[in-house]
C-alpha positions in Angstrom: 82.4 128.0 85.5 85.7 126.5 86.8 84.0 122.8 86.8 83.4 123.8 83.1 87.0 124.0 82.2 88.2 121.6 84.2 85.3 119.1 82.7 86.6 120.4 79.2 90.5 120.0 80.2 89.5 116.4 81.2 88.0 115.3 78.3 90.9 116.9 75.9 93.4 115.0 77.6 91.4 111.8 76.9 91.2 112.7 73.4 95.0 113.3 73.4 95.7 109.9 75.3 93.7 107.6 72.8 95.8 108.6 70.1 99.1 107.1 71.9 99.5 104.2 70.4 103.6 103.8 72.4 104.8 102.8 75.4 107.9 103.9 76.5 110.9 103.6 79.5 112.5 106.7 80.9 115.5 106.9 82.4 117.6 109.3 83.6 120.6 110.4 87.0 122.5 107.5 88.3 121.7 106.1 91.7 123.7 103.5 93.9 123.0 99.5 93.7 124.8 96.8 95.9 125.0 93.6 94.4 123.7 90.9 96.4 126.6 88.1 95.3 129.6 90.5 95.0 128.2 93.0 97.8 129.9 95.7 95.7 128.1 99.1 95.0 128.0 100.5 91.6 126.3 103.4 90.2 123.6 102.8 87.4 121.4 104.5 85.5 117.9 105.2 87.4 115.0 104.0 85.5 112.3 106.9 86.2 109.1 105.6 84.6 108.3 102.1 83.1 105.9 101.4 80.4 104.0 104.7 80.2 101.3 105.3 77.3 102.7 107.9 74.8 102.8 109.0 70.7 105.8 109.7 68.7 105.5 112.2 65.8 108.2 113.6 63.7 109.0 117.4 63.8 111.1 117.2 61.0 112.6 115.2 58.1 115.8 113.5 58.1 118.8 115.1 56.4 121.3 113.4 54.3 124.5 114.4 54.9 126.4 112.0 52.7 130.0 112.0 52.7 132.3 109.5 50.7 132.3 107.0 54.0 129.1 107.4 55.6 125.9 108.6 55.4 124.7 110.4 58.1 121.0 110.5 58.9 119.6 113.2 61.7 116.2 114.1 62.6 114.0 115.0 65.3 110.9 113.3 66.7 108.4 115.0 69.3 107.2 112.7 72.4 103.6 113.2 73.1 103.1 111.9 77.1 100.9 112.7 80.7 102.1 116.4 81.9 102.8 115.0 85.1 105.7 113.1 84.4 109.3 115.0 85.0 111.2 114.4 82.1 114.8 116.2 82.4 116.8 117.3 79.1 119.3 114.3 78.5 116.8 111.5 79.9 116.9 108.4 78.0 114.0 107.1 76.3 113.3 104.2 75.1 110.0 104.2 73.2 108.2 100.4 71.9 105.8 100.8 69.2 102.9 98.7 68.1 104.9 96.2 66.6 107.0 95.6 69.7 110.0 97.7 67.5 112.2 99.9 70.9 114.3 102.6 69.6 116.4 105.2 72.2 116.3 108.6 72.1 117.7 111.8 74.0 115.0 114.2 75.6 115.5 117.6 74.7 113.3 120.5 76.2 110.3 119.8 77.1 107.0 122.0 77.1 103.8 121.0 79.6 100.5 121.7 78.6 97.3 120.9 80.9 96.4 118.2 78.7 99.8 116.7 77.8 103.7 117.2 77.3 105.6 117.6 74.4 109.3 116.7 74.5 112.0 116.9 71.7 113.4 113.5 71.1 116.5 113.1 69.3 118.5 110.7 67.7 121.3 109.9 65.3 121.7 107.4 63.0 124.6 105.9 60.7 122.7 104.8 57.6 
């Protein structure tokens, strides 16, 4: 019976992955890098994962908070991605869609299932 359940999980995971239409790079934390020319050591943002297949879905519609001087647009999105990746709240996720357009988001709280992981993304832009 366990083999049947595991087979079903793998099939469900493949079905979800077949919907992935973007890739992403995930950065978080800091690492020390020594410049080979200046020999100076700097703290830079650590790239955790590169070119990972994923999908982004709108969690809620834009809220228009227009004032006399600025039109504030805020909305949340949900990232669908492989469950084995470690994504922490506050990580920066740069998503590239099928048209090659890159957009940066901040990771919120995530939740892992056997087949995939869902992570809330947030972005605030001024329109």
